N, CA, C, O and the ligand as a Tripos MOL2 file, in Angstrom:
@<TRIPOS>MOLECULE
protein
  293   291    74     0     0
PROTEIN
NO_CHARGES

@<TRIPOS>ATOM
      1 N         -17.5940   93.4170   76.9350 N.3       1 MET1
      2 CA        -17.5010   92.1710   76.1400 C.3       1 MET1
      3 C         -17.3110   90.9530   77.0220 C.2       1 MET1
      4 O         -16.3780   90.8670   77.8220 O.2       1 MET1
      5 N         -18.1930   90.0550   76.8540 N.am      2 LYS2
      6 CA        -18.1240   88.8180   77.6480 C.3       2 LYS2
      7 C         -17.6500   87.6610   76.7420 C.2       2 LYS2
      8 O         -18.1830   87.3980   75.6650 O.2       2 LYS2
      9 N         -16.6670   87.0340   77.2370 N.am      3 HIS3
     10 CA        -16.1930   85.8750   76.4930 C.3       3 HIS3
     11 C         -16.1810   84.6640   77.3830 C.2       3 HIS3
     12 O         -15.2270   84.4200   78.1220 O.2       3 HIS3
     13 N         -17.2480   83.9130   77.3050 N.am      4 GLU4
     14 CA        -17.3100   82.7490   78.1400 C.3       4 GLU4
     15 C         -16.7640   81.5150   77.4290 C.2       4 GLU4
     16 O         -17.1860   81.1540   76.3310 O.2       4 GLU4
     17 N         -15.8470   80.9130   78.0800 N.am      5 ARG5
     18 CA        -15.3000   79.7260   77.4690 C.3       5 ARG5
     19 C         -15.8200   78.5250   78.2570 C.2       5 ARG5
     20 O         -15.1670   78.0390   79.1810 O.2       5 ARG5
     21 N         -16.9850   78.0670   77.8790 N.am      6 LYS6
     22 CA        -17.5530   76.9800   78.6610 C.3       6 LYS6
     23 C         -17.3190   75.6550   77.9680 C.2       6 LYS6
     24 O         -17.7020   74.6000   78.4740 O.2       6 LYS6
     25 N         -16.6950   75.7160   76.8190 N.am      7 SER7
     26 CA        -16.5460   74.4520   76.1060 C.3       7 SER7
     27 C         -15.2820   73.7140   76.4920 C.2       7 SER7
     28 O         -14.3200   73.6350   75.7280 O.2       7 SER7
     29 N         -15.3120   73.1820   77.6890 N.am      8 LYS8
     30 CA        -14.1790   72.3640   78.1450 C.3       8 LYS8
     31 C         -14.1120   71.0990   77.3250 C.2       8 LYS8
     32 O         -13.0490   70.6510   76.8940 O.2       8 LYS8
     33 N         -15.2670   70.5520   77.1330 N.am      9 ILE9
     34 CA        -15.3570   69.3720   76.3360 C.3       9 ILE9
     35 C         -15.7530   69.7610   74.9150 C.2       9 ILE9
     36 O         -16.8440   70.2750   74.6660 O.2       9 ILE9
     37 N         -14.8800   69.5120   74.0430 N.am     10 LYS10
     38 CA        -15.1630   69.8480   72.6580 C.3      10 LYS10
     39 C         -15.9870   68.7200   72.0020 C.2      10 LYS10
     40 O         -15.5560   67.5800   71.8320 O.2      10 LYS10
     41 N         -17.1590   69.1350   71.6690 N.am     11 LYS11
     42 CA        -18.0420   68.1280   71.0320 C.3      11 LYS11
     43 C         -17.7340   68.0910   69.5360 C.2      11 LYS11
     44 O         -17.6660   69.1220   68.8660 O.2      11 LYS11
     45 N         -17.5570   66.9170   69.0590 N.am     12 ARG12
     46 CA        -17.2180   66.8150   67.6500 C.3      12 ARG12
     47 C         -18.2580   66.0310   66.9040 C.2      12 ARG12
     48 O         -18.0080   65.5370   65.8040 O.2      12 ARG12
     49 N         -19.3830   65.9180   67.4750 N.am     13 THR13
     50 CA        -20.4130   65.1350   66.7860 C.3      13 THR13
     51 C         -21.6330   66.0010   66.4940 C.2      13 THR13
     52 O         -21.7910   67.1010   67.0220 O.2      13 THR13
     53 N         -22.4720   65.4670   65.6470 N.am     14 CYS14
     54 CA        -23.6990   66.0890   65.2160 C.3      14 CYS14
     55 C         -24.6210   66.3440   66.4220 C.2      14 CYS14
     56 O         -24.6790   65.5370   67.3500 O.2      14 CYS14
     57 N         -25.3270   67.4590   66.3930 N.am     15 ASP15
     58 CA        -26.1990   67.8420   67.5090 C.3      15 ASP15
     59 C         -27.5990   67.2790   67.4030 C.2      15 ASP15
     60 O         -28.4390   67.5160   68.2720 O.2      15 ASP15
     61 N         -27.8460   66.5540   66.3680 N.am     16 VAL16
     62 CA        -29.1490   65.9530   66.2540 C.3      16 VAL16
     63 C         -29.2580   64.7830   67.2220 C.2      16 VAL16
     64 O         -28.3610   63.9480   67.3400 O.2      16 VAL16
     65 N         -30.3830   64.7600   67.9000 N.am     17 LYS17
     66 CA        -30.5990   63.7370   68.9370 C.3      17 LYS17
     67 C         -30.3730   62.3330   68.3880 C.2      17 LYS17
     68 O         -30.9350   61.9620   67.3580 O.2      17 LYS17
     69 N         -29.5530   61.5630   69.0780 N.am     18 GLY18
     70 CA        -29.3390   60.2000   68.6590 C.3      18 GLY18
     71 C         -28.3450   60.0100   67.5510 C.2      18 GLY18
     72 O         -28.0820   58.8830   67.1300 O.2      18 GLY18
     73 N         -27.7900   61.0970   67.0730 N.am     19 CYS19
     74 CA        -26.8210   60.9820   65.9500 C.3      19 CYS19
     75 C         -25.4150   61.1560   66.4920 C.2      19 CYS19
     76 O         -25.1570   62.0550   67.2920 O.2      19 CYS19
     77 N         -24.5200   60.3110   66.0650 N.am     20 SER20
     78 CA        -23.1350   60.4100   66.5390 C.3      20 SER20
     79 C         -22.1430   60.5210   65.4200 C.2      20 SER20
     80 O         -20.9860   60.1240   65.5540 O.2      20 SER20
     81 N         -22.6030   61.0690   64.3040 N.am     21 GLU21
     82 CA        -21.7350   61.2740   63.2030 C.3      21 GLU21
     83 C         -20.8700   62.4840   63.4670 C.2      21 GLU21
     84 O         -21.1840   63.2990   64.3350 O.2      21 GLU21
     85 N         -19.7670   62.6090   62.7160 N.am     22 LYS22
     86 CA        -18.8970   63.7320   62.8610 C.3      22 LYS22
     87 C         -19.5740   64.9970   62.3830 C.2      22 LYS22
     88 O         -20.2800   64.9930   61.3740 O.2      22 LYS22
     89 N         -19.3580   66.0700   63.1040 N.am     23 LYS23
     90 CA        -20.0180   67.3310   62.6740 C.3      23 LYS23
     91 C         -19.3200   67.9020   61.4420 C.2      23 LYS23
     92 O         -18.1170   67.7390   61.2380 O.2      23 LYS23
     93 N         -20.1120   68.5610   60.6540 N.am     24 LYS24
     94 CA        -19.6030   69.0800   59.4310 C.3      24 LYS24
     95 C         -19.9040   70.5620   59.2710 C.2      24 LYS24
     96 O         -19.0730   71.3470   58.8150 O.2      24 LYS24
     97 N         -21.1000   70.9090   59.6560 N.am     25 GLN25
     98 CA        -21.5530   72.2550   59.3470 C.3      25 GLN25
     99 C         -22.2940   72.8510   60.5470 C.2      25 GLN25
    100 O         -23.0510   72.1500   61.2180 O.2      25 GLN25
    101 N         -22.0800   74.1320   60.8170 N.am     26 SER26
    102 CA        -22.8280   74.7260   61.8950 C.3      26 SER26
    103 C         -24.0070   75.5070   61.3370 C.2      26 SER26
    104 O         -23.9220   76.1310   60.2790 O.2      26 SER26
    105 N         -25.0970   75.4560   62.0690 N.am     27 ILE27
    106 CA        -26.2950   76.1700   61.6750 C.3      27 ILE27
    107 C         -26.8240   76.8820   62.8750 C.2      27 ILE27
    108 O         -26.5020   76.4980   63.9990 O.2      27 ILE27
    109 N         -27.6520   77.9410   62.6880 N.am     28 PRO28
    110 CA        -28.2740   78.5540   63.8210 C.3      28 PRO28
    111 C         -29.3240   77.5890   64.3950 C.2      28 PRO28
    112 O         -30.2140   77.1120   63.6910 O.2      28 PRO28
    113 N         -29.1820   77.3230   65.6950 N.am     29 ALA29
    114 CA        -30.1330   76.4070   66.3120 C.3      29 ALA29
    115 C         -31.4490   77.1020   66.5100 C.2      29 ALA29
    116 O         -31.4790   78.3020   66.7850 O.2      29 ALA29
    117 N         -32.5150   76.3980   66.3800 N.am     30 GLY30
    118 CA        -33.8190   76.9980   66.6130 C.3      30 GLY30
    119 C         -34.7990   76.6910   65.5340 C.2      30 GLY30
    120 O         -34.8730   75.5750   65.0190 O.2      30 GLY30
    121 N         -35.5490   77.7000   65.2010 N.am     31 LYS31
    122 CA        -36.7260   77.5700   64.3120 C.3      31 LYS31
    123 C         -36.3990   76.8090   63.0350 C.2      31 LYS31
    124 O         -37.0680   75.8290   62.7070 O.2      31 LYS31
    125 N         -35.3910   77.2470   62.3250 N.am     32 ALA32
    126 CA        -35.1030   76.6290   61.0340 C.3      32 ALA32
    127 C         -34.8260   75.1590   61.1630 C.2      32 ALA32
    128 O         -35.2810   74.3510   60.3530 O.2      32 ALA32
    129 N         -34.0690   74.8140   62.1990 N.am     33 ALA33
    130 CA        -33.7400   73.4270   62.3730 C.3      33 ALA33
    131 C         -34.9870   72.6120   62.6960 C.2      33 ALA33
    132 O         -35.1380   71.4850   62.2240 O.2      33 ALA33
    133 N         -35.8600   73.1730   63.4830 N.am     34 LYS34
    134 CA        -37.1080   72.4960   63.8210 C.3      34 LYS34
    135 C         -37.9520   72.3310   62.5900 C.2      34 LYS34
    136 O         -38.5790   71.2930   62.3770 O.2      34 LYS34
    137 N         -37.9620   73.3540   61.7900 N.am     35 LYS35
    138 CA        -38.7140   73.3040   60.5640 C.3      35 LYS35
    139 C         -38.2700   72.1830   59.6620 C.2      35 LYS35
    140 O         -39.0690   71.5180   59.0020 O.2      35 LYS35
    141 N         -36.9640   71.9960   59.6580 N.am     36 ALA36
    142 CA        -36.3680   70.9340   58.8150 C.3      36 ALA36
    143 C         -36.6530   69.5500   59.4160 C.2      36 ALA36
    144 O         -36.3020   68.5270   58.8300 O.2      36 ALA36
    145 N         -37.2860   69.5340   60.5820 N.am     37 GLY37
    146 CA        -37.6400   68.2680   61.1870 C.3      37 GLY37
    147 C         -36.4970   67.6210   61.9550 C.2      37 GLY37
    148 O         -36.5100   66.4210   62.2300 O.2      37 GLY37
    149 N         -35.4980   68.4510   62.3000 N.am     38 LEU38
    150 CA        -34.3540   67.9120   63.0210 C.3      38 LEU38
    151 C         -34.5120   68.1770   64.5190 C.2      38 LEU38
    152 O         -34.8480   69.2730   64.9680 O.2      38 LEU38
    153 N         -34.2460   67.0980   65.2600 N.am     39 ASP39
    154 CA        -34.3400   67.2040   66.7230 C.3      39 ASP39
    155 C         -32.9590   67.5910   67.2600 C.2      39 ASP39
    156 O         -32.1200   66.7370   67.5490 O.2      39 ASP39
    157 N         -32.7570   68.8670   67.3810 N.am     40 ILE40
    158 CA        -31.4410   69.3840   67.7620 C.3      40 ILE40
    159 C         -31.2520   69.4920   69.2720 C.2      40 ILE40
    160 O         -32.1290   69.9620   69.9970 O.2      40 ILE40
    161 N         -30.1040   69.0520   69.7150 N.am     41 GLU41
    162 CA        -29.7900   69.1560   71.1360 C.3      41 GLU41
    163 C         -28.6300   70.1050   71.3090 C.2      41 GLU41
    164 O         -27.5370   69.6730   71.6740 O.2      41 GLU41
    165 N         -28.8230   71.3410   71.0660 N.am     42 ALA42
    166 CA        -27.7400   72.3150   71.1730 C.3      42 ALA42
    167 C         -27.9930   73.2610   72.3230 C.2      42 ALA42
    168 O         -29.1300   73.6660   72.5640 O.2      42 ALA42
    169 N         -26.9490   73.6120   73.0290 N.am     43 GLU43
    170 CA        -27.1480   74.5040   74.1730 C.3      43 GLU43
    171 C         -26.9500   75.9650   73.8130 C.2      43 GLU43
    172 O         -27.5340   76.8620   74.4210 O.2      43 GLU43
    173 N         -26.1160   76.1790   72.8150 N.am     44 GLY44
    174 CA        -25.8650   77.5490   72.3980 C.3      44 GLY44
    175 C         -26.7950   77.9820   71.2900 C.2      44 GLY44
    176 O         -27.8490   77.3860   71.0670 O.2      44 GLY44
    177 N         -26.3900   79.0220   70.6060 N.am     45 SER45
    178 CA        -27.2210   79.5190   69.5230 C.3      45 SER45
    179 C         -26.8810   78.8470   68.2040 C.2      45 SER45
    180 O         -27.5330   79.0650   67.1830 O.2      45 SER45
    181 N         -25.8520   78.0300   68.2550 N.am     46 ASN46
    182 CA        -25.4850   77.3140   67.0370 C.3      46 ASN46
    183 C         -25.5360   75.8200   67.2870 C.2      46 ASN46
    184 O         -25.2840   75.3340   68.3900 O.2      46 ASN46
    185 N         -25.8590   75.1340   66.2560 N.am     47 ALA47
    186 CA        -25.8830   73.6900   66.3070 C.3      47 ALA47
    187 C         -24.9610   73.1470   65.2040 C.2      47 ALA47
    188 O         -24.7130   73.8120   64.1980 O.2      47 ALA47
    189 N         -24.4780   71.9610   65.4130 N.am     48 TYR48
    190 CA        -23.6290   71.3640   64.4040 C.3      48 TYR48
    191 C         -24.2950   70.1660   63.8130 C.2      48 TYR48
    192 O         -24.8800   69.3520   64.5280 O.2      48 TYR48
    193 N         -24.2130   70.0500   62.5270 N.am     49 LEU49
    194 CA        -24.8080   68.9320   61.8260 C.3      49 LEU49
    195 C         -23.7610   68.0890   61.1160 C.2      49 LEU49
    196 O         -22.7330   68.5890   60.6620 O.2      49 LEU49
    197 N         -24.0460   66.8260   61.0360 N.am     50 CYS50
    198 CA        -23.1740   65.9650   60.2270 C.3      50 CYS50
    199 C         -23.5960   66.1350   58.7590 C.2      50 CYS50
    200 O         -24.5570   66.8250   58.4200 O.2      50 CYS50
    201 N         -22.8380   65.4810   57.9450 N.am     51 LYS51
    202 CA        -23.0820   65.5870   56.4930 C.3      51 LYS51
    203 C         -24.5190   65.2210   56.1240 C.2      51 LYS51
    204 O         -25.1860   65.9010   55.3440 O.2      51 LYS51
    205 N         -24.9500   64.1430   56.7070 N.am     52 LYS52
    206 CA        -26.2710   63.6310   56.3820 C.3      52 LYS52
    207 C         -27.3990   64.6090   56.8110 C.2      52 LYS52
    208 O         -28.3230   64.9060   56.0530 O.2      52 LYS52
    209 N         -27.2670   65.0830   58.0500 N.am     53 HIS53
    210 CA        -28.3110   66.0130   58.5350 C.3      53 HIS53
    211 C         -28.1980   67.3640   57.9160 C.2      53 HIS53
    212 O         -29.1980   68.0660   57.7650 O.2      53 HIS53
    213 N         -26.9700   67.7600   57.5420 N.am     54 TRP54
    214 CA        -26.7950   69.0280   56.8890 C.3      54 TRP54
    215 C         -27.5190   69.0050   55.5330 C.2      54 TRP54
    216 O         -28.1430   69.9820   55.1200 O.2      54 TRP54
    217 N         -27.4120   67.8920   54.8840 N.am     55 LYS55
    218 CA        -28.1380   67.7280   53.5890 C.3      55 LYS55
    219 C         -29.6210   67.8930   53.7820 C.2      55 LYS55
    220 O         -30.3050   68.5710   53.0150 O.2      55 LYS55
    221 N         -30.0910   67.2640   54.8110 N.am     56 ILE56
    222 CA        -31.5610   67.3660   55.1030 C.3      56 ILE56
    223 C         -31.9420   68.7870   55.3930 C.2      56 ILE56
    224 O         -32.9260   69.3230   54.8840 O.2      56 ILE56
    225 N         -31.1260   69.3770   56.2300 N.am     57 TYR57
    226 CA        -31.4140   70.7810   56.6460 C.3      57 TYR57
    227 C         -31.3970   71.6980   55.4340 C.2      57 TYR57
    228 O         -32.2900   72.5280   55.2650 O.2      57 TYR57
    229 N         -30.4070   71.5510   54.6120 N.am     58 LYS58
    230 CA        -30.2770   72.3890   53.4320 C.3      58 LYS58
    231 C         -31.4650   72.1930   52.4990 C.2      58 LYS58
    232 O         -32.0300   73.1460   51.9620 O.2      58 LYS58
    233 N         -31.8150   70.9500   52.3300 N.am     59 LYS59
    234 CA        -32.9060   70.6280   51.4480 C.3      59 LYS59
    235 C         -34.2500   71.2260   51.9640 C.2      59 LYS59
    236 O         -35.0090   71.8650   51.2360 O.2      59 LYS59
    237 N         -34.4710   70.9760   53.2230 N.am     60 GLU60
    238 CA        -35.7340   71.4310   53.8220 C.3      60 GLU60
    239 C         -35.8580   72.9530   53.8050 C.2      60 GLU60
    240 O         -36.8900   73.5060   53.4260 O.2      60 GLU60
    241 N         -34.8140   73.5910   54.2100 N.am     61 THR61
    242 CA        -34.8900   75.0730   54.2900 C.3      61 THR61
    243 C         -34.9270   75.6760   52.9070 C.2      61 THR61
    244 O         -35.5460   76.7200   52.6970 O.2      61 THR61
    245 N         -34.2750   75.0350   51.9660 N.am     62 LYS62
    246 CA        -34.2530   75.5650   50.6060 C.3      62 LYS62
    247 C         -35.6500   75.4080   49.9650 C.2      62 LYS62
    248 O         -36.1830   76.3290   49.3460 O.2      62 LYS62
    249 N         -36.1900   74.2480   50.1370 N.am     63 ASP63
    250 CA        -37.5310   74.0100   49.6050 C.3      63 ASP63
    251 C         -38.4940   74.9990   50.1510 C.2      63 ASP63
    252 O         -39.3700   75.4900   49.4390 O.2      63 ASP63
    253 N         -38.3460   75.2930   51.3920 N.am     64 ASP64
    254 CA        -39.2460   76.2150   52.0510 C.3      64 ASP64
    255 C         -39.1640   77.5980   51.4170 C.2      64 ASP64
    256 O         -40.1740   78.2480   51.1500 O.2      64 ASP64
    257 N         -37.9410   78.0170   51.1880 N.am     65 ARG65
    258 CA        -37.7580   79.3410   50.5810 C.3      65 ARG65
    259 C         -38.2750   79.3800   49.1650 C.2      65 ARG65
    260 O         -38.9170   80.3440   48.7500 O.2      65 ARG65
    261 N         -37.9930   78.3270   48.4290 N.am     66 GLU66
    262 CA        -38.4340   78.2960   47.0530 C.3      66 GLU66
    263 C         -39.9310   78.3150   46.9590 C.2      66 GLU66
    264 O         -40.5100   79.0060   46.1220 O.2      66 GLU66
    265 N         -40.5510   77.5530   47.8220 N.am     67 MET67
    266 CA        -41.9990   77.5050   47.7830 C.3      67 MET67
    267 C         -42.6090   78.8720   48.0750 C.2      67 MET67
    268 O         -43.6190   79.2570   47.4870 O.2      67 MET67
    269 N         -41.9910   79.5780   48.9720 N.am     68 ARG68
    270 CA        -42.5180   80.8730   49.3040 C.3      68 ARG68
    271 C         -42.3460   81.8450   48.1420 C.2      68 ARG68
    272 O         -43.2100   82.6780   47.8690 O.2      68 ARG68
    273 N         -41.2220   81.7160   47.4760 N.am     69 GLN69
    274 CA        -40.9550   82.5940   46.3380 C.3      69 GLN69
    275 C         -41.9760   82.2960   45.2340 C.2      69 GLN69
    276 O         -42.3920   83.1970   44.5060 O.2      69 GLN69
    277 N         -42.3610   81.0670   45.1200 N.am     70 LEU70
    278 CA        -43.3070   80.6950   44.0800 C.3      70 LEU70
    279 C         -44.7590   81.0400   44.5160 C.2      70 LEU70
    280 O         -45.7110   80.9330   43.7440 O.2      70 LEU70
    281 N         -44.8630   81.4450   45.7540 N.am     71 GLY71
    282 CA        -46.1670   81.8320   46.2710 C.3      71 GLY71
    283 C         -47.0650   80.6260   46.5020 C.2      71 GLY71
    284 O         -48.2420   80.6340   46.1430 O.2      71 GLY71
    285 N         -46.5000   79.6010   47.1010 N.am     72 TRP72
    286 CA        -47.3030   78.4170   47.3880 C.3      72 TRP72
    287 C         -47.9610   78.4680   48.7240 C.2      72 TRP72
    288 O         -48.3900   77.4320   49.2330 O.2      72 TRP72
    289 N         -48.0580   79.5860   49.2970 N.am     73 ASN73
    290 CA        -48.6880   79.6300   50.6210 C.3      73 ASN73
    291 C         -50.1870   79.8500   50.5050 C.2      73 ASN73
    292 O         -50.8820   79.9150   51.5190 O.2      73 ASN73
    293 ZN        -26.4090   63.9070   62.3090 Zn       74 ZN74
@<TRIPOS>BOND
     1     1     2 1
     2     2     3 1
     3     3     4 2
     4     3     5 am
     5     5     6 1
     6     6     7 1
     7     7     8 2
     8     7     9 am
     9     9    10 1
    10    10    11 1
    11    11    12 2
    12    11    13 am
    13    13    14 1
    14    14    15 1
    15    15    16 2
    16    15    17 am
    17    17    18 1
    18    18    19 1
    19    19    20 2
    20    19    21 am
    21    21    22 1
    22    22    23 1
    23    23    24 2
    24    23    25 am
    25    25    26 1
    26    26    27 1
    27    27    28 2
    28    27    29 am
    29    29    30 1
    30    30    31 1
    31    31    32 2
    32    31    33 am
    33    33    34 1
    34    34    35 1
    35    35    36 2
    36    35    37 am
    37    37    38 1
    38    38    39 1
    39    39    40 2
    40    39    41 am
    41    41    42 1
    42    42    43 1
    43    43    44 2
    44    43    45 am
    45    45    46 1
    46    46    47 1
    47    47    48 2
    48    47    49 am
    49    49    50 1
    50    50    51 1
    51    51    52 2
    52    51    53 am
    53    53    54 1
    54    54    55 1
    55    55    56 2
    56    55    57 am
    57    57    58 1
    58    58    59 1
    59    59    60 2
    60    59    61 am
    61    61    62 1
    62    62    63 1
    63    63    64 2
    64    63    65 am
    65    65    66 1
    66    66    67 1
    67    67    68 2
    68    67    69 am
    69    69    70 1
    70    70    71 1
    71    71    72 2
    72    71    73 am
    73    73    74 1
    74    74    75 1
    75    75    76 2
    76    75    77 am
    77    77    78 1
    78    78    79 1
    79    79    80 2
    80    79    81 am
    81    81    82 1
    82    82    83 1
    83    83    84 2
    84    83    85 am
    85    85    86 1
    86    86    87 1
    87    87    88 2
    88    87    89 am
    89    89    90 1
    90    90    91 1
    91    91    92 2
    92    91    93 am
    93    93    94 1
    94    94    95 1
    95    95    96 2
    96    95    97 am
    97    97    98 1
    98    98    99 1
    99    99   100 2
   100    99   101 am
   101   101   102 1
   102   102   103 1
   103   103   104 2
   104   103   105 am
   105   105   106 1
   106   106   107 1
   107   107   108 2
   108   107   109 am
   109   109   110 1
   110   110   111 1
   111   111   112 2
   112   111   113 am
   113   113   114 1
   114   114   115 1
   115   115   116 2
   116   115   117 am
   117   117   118 1
   118   118   119 1
   119   119   120 2
   120   119   121 am
   121   121   122 1
   122   122   123 1
   123   123   124 2
   124   123   125 am
   125   125   126 1
   126   126   127 1
   127   127   128 2
   128   127   129 am
   129   129   130 1
   130   130   131 1
   131   131   132 2
   132   131   133 am
   133   133   134 1
   134   134   135 1
   135   135   136 2
   136   135   137 am
   137   137   138 1
   138   138   139 1
   139   139   140 2
   140   139   141 am
   141   141   142 1
   142   142   143 1
   143   143   144 2
   144   143   145 am
   145   145   146 1
   146   146   147 1
   147   147   148 2
   148   147   149 am
   149   149   150 1
   150   150   151 1
   151   151   152 2
   152   151   153 am
   153   153   154 1
   154   154   155 1
   155   155   156 2
   156   155   157 am
   157   157   158 1
   158   158   159 1
   159   159   160 2
   160   159   161 am
   161   161   162 1
   162   162   163 1
   163   163   164 2
   164   163   165 am
   165   165   166 1
   166   166   167 1
   167   167   168 2
   168   167   169 am
   169   169   170 1
   170   170   171 1
   171   171   172 2
   172   171   173 am
   173   173   174 1
   174   174   175 1
   175   175   176 2
   176   175   177 am
   177   177   178 1
   178   178   179 1
   179   179   180 2
   180   179   181 am
   181   181   182 1
   182   182   183 1
   183   183   184 2
   184   183   185 am
   185   185   186 1
   186   186   187 1
   187   187   188 2
   188   187   189 am
   189   189   190 1
   190   190   191 1
   191   191   192 2
   192   191   193 am
   193   193   194 1
   194   194   195 1
   195   195   196 2
   196   195   197 am
   197   197   198 1
   198   198   199 1
   199   199   200 2
   200   199   201 am
   201   201   202 1
   202   202   203 1
   203   203   204 2
   204   203   205 am
   205   205   206 1
   206   206   207 1
   207   207   208 2
   208   207   209 am
   209   209   210 1
   210   210   211 1
   211   211   212 2
   212   211   213 am
   213   213   214 1
   214   214   215 1
   215   215   216 2
   216   215   217 am
   217   217   218 1
   218   218   219 1
   219   219   220 2
   220   219   221 am
   221   221   222 1
   222   222   223 1
   223   223   224 2
   224   223   225 am
   225   225   226 1
   226   226   227 1
   227   227   228 2
   228   227   229 am
   229   229   230 1
   230   230   231 1
   231   231   232 2
   232   231   233 am
   233   233   234 1
   234   234   235 1
   235   235   236 2
   236   235   237 am
   237   237   238 1
   238   238   239 1
   239   239   240 2
   240   239   241 am
   241   241   242 1
   242   242   243 1
   243   243   244 2
   244   243   245 am
   245   245   246 1
   246   246   247 1
   247   247   248 2
   248   247   249 am
   249   249   250 1
   250   250   251 1
   251   251   252 2
   252   251   253 am
   253   253   254 1
   254   254   255 1
   255   255   256 2
   256   255   257 am
   257   257   258 1
   258   258   259 1
   259   259   260 2
   260   259   261 am
   261   261   262 1
   262   262   263 1
   263   263   264 2
   264   263   265 am
   265   265   266 1
   266   266   267 1
   267   267   268 2
   268   267   269 am
   269   269   270 1
   270   270   271 1
   271   271   272 2
   272   271   273 am
   273   273   274 1
   274   274   275 1
   275   275   276 2
   276   275   277 am
   277   277   278 1
   278   278   279 1
   279   279   280 2
   280   279   281 am
   281   281   282 1
   282   282   283 1
   283   283   284 2
   284   283   285 am
   285   285   286 1
   286   286   287 1
   287   287   288 2
   288   287   289 am
   289   289   290 1
   290   290   291 1
   291   291   292 2
@<TRIPOS>SUBSTRUCTURE
     1 MET1         2 RESIDUE 1 A MET
     2 LYS2         6 RESIDUE 1 A LYS
     3 HIS3        10 RESIDUE 1 A HIS
     4 GLU4        14 RESIDUE 1 A GLU
     5 ARG5        18 RESIDUE 1 A ARG
     6 LYS6        22 RESIDUE 1 A LYS
     7 SER7        26 RESIDUE 1 A SER
     8 LYS8        30 RESIDUE 1 A LYS
     9 ILE9        34 RESIDUE 1 A ILE
    10 LYS10       38 RESIDUE 1 A LYS
    11 LYS11       42 RESIDUE 1 A LYS
    12 ARG12       46 RESIDUE 1 A ARG
    13 THR13       50 RESIDUE 1 A THR
    14 CYS14       54 RESIDUE 1 A CYS
    15 ASP15       58 RESIDUE 1 A ASP
    16 VAL16       62 RESIDUE 1 A VAL
    17 LYS17       66 RESIDUE 1 A LYS
    18 GLY18       70 RESIDUE 1 A GLY
    19 CYS19       74 RESIDUE 1 A CYS
    20 SER20       78 RESIDUE 1 A SER
    21 GLU21       82 RESIDUE 1 A GLU
    22 LYS22       86 RESIDUE 1 A LYS
    23 LYS23       90 RESIDUE 1 A LYS
    24 LYS24       94 RESIDUE 1 A LYS
    25 GLN25       98 RESIDUE 1 A GLN
    26 SER26      102 RESIDUE 1 A SER
    27 ILE27      106 RESIDUE 1 A ILE
    28 PRO28      110 RESIDUE 1 A PRO
    29 ALA29      114 RESIDUE 1 A ALA
    30 GLY30      118 RESIDUE 1 A GLY
    31 LYS31      122 RESIDUE 1 A LYS
    32 ALA32      126 RESIDUE 1 A ALA
    33 ALA33      130 RESIDUE 1 A ALA
    34 LYS34      134 RESIDUE 1 A LYS
    35 LYS35      138 RESIDUE 1 A LYS
    36 ALA36      142 RESIDUE 1 A ALA
    37 GLY37      146 RESIDUE 1 A GLY
    38 LEU38      150 RESIDUE 1 A LEU
    39 ASP39      154 RESIDUE 1 A ASP
    40 ILE40      158 RESIDUE 1 A ILE
    41 GLU41      162 RESIDUE 1 A GLU
    42 ALA42      166 RESIDUE 1 A ALA
    43 GLU43      170 RESIDUE 1 A GLU
    44 GLY44      174 RESIDUE 1 A GLY
    45 SER45      178 RESIDUE 1 A SER
    46 ASN46      182 RESIDUE 1 A ASN
    47 ALA47      186 RESIDUE 1 A ALA
    48 TYR48      190 RESIDUE 1 A TYR
    49 LEU49      194 RESIDUE 1 A LEU
    50 CYS50      198 RESIDUE 1 A CYS
    51 LYS51      202 RESIDUE 1 A LYS
    52 LYS52      206 RESIDUE 1 A LYS
    53 HIS53      210 RESIDUE 1 A HIS
    54 TRP54      214 RESIDUE 1 A TRP
    55 LYS55      218 RESIDUE 1 A LYS
    56 ILE56      222 RESIDUE 1 A ILE
    57 TYR57      226 RESIDUE 1 A TYR
    58 LYS58      230 RESIDUE 1 A LYS
    59 LYS59      234 RESIDUE 1 A LYS
    60 GLU60      238 RESIDUE 1 A GLU
    61 THR61      242 RESIDUE 1 A THR
    62 LYS62      246 RESIDUE 1 A LYS
    63 ASP63      250 RESIDUE 1 A ASP
    64 ASP64      254 RESIDUE 1 A ASP
    65 ARG65      258 RESIDUE 1 A ARG
    66 GLU66      262 RESIDUE 1 A GLU
    67 MET67      266 RESIDUE 1 A MET
    68 ARG68      270 RESIDUE 1 A ARG
    69 GLN69      274 RESIDUE 1 A GLN
    70 LEU70      278 RESIDUE 1 A LEU
    71 GLY71      282 RESIDUE 1 A GLY
    72 TRP72      286 RESIDUE 1 A TRP
    73 ASN73      290 RESIDUE 1 A ASN
    74 ZN74       293 GROUP 0 **** ****
């Protein structure tokens, strides 16, 4: 078991590029975030979003799921 504690500096802001709002919600960084159109600057496997970007992320990813369920592909 490896436990790396590299977070000397605790980042408390949103990981979206250019955003300096307080972070609110963590999401898996990567595909989903990109799909939501968010420019994430996260180094780990998780990214943090502020309220505003979390809303966008939630909306975008939800729409995507719903559309697939409805067979809109
Ligand atoms: Zn943000």
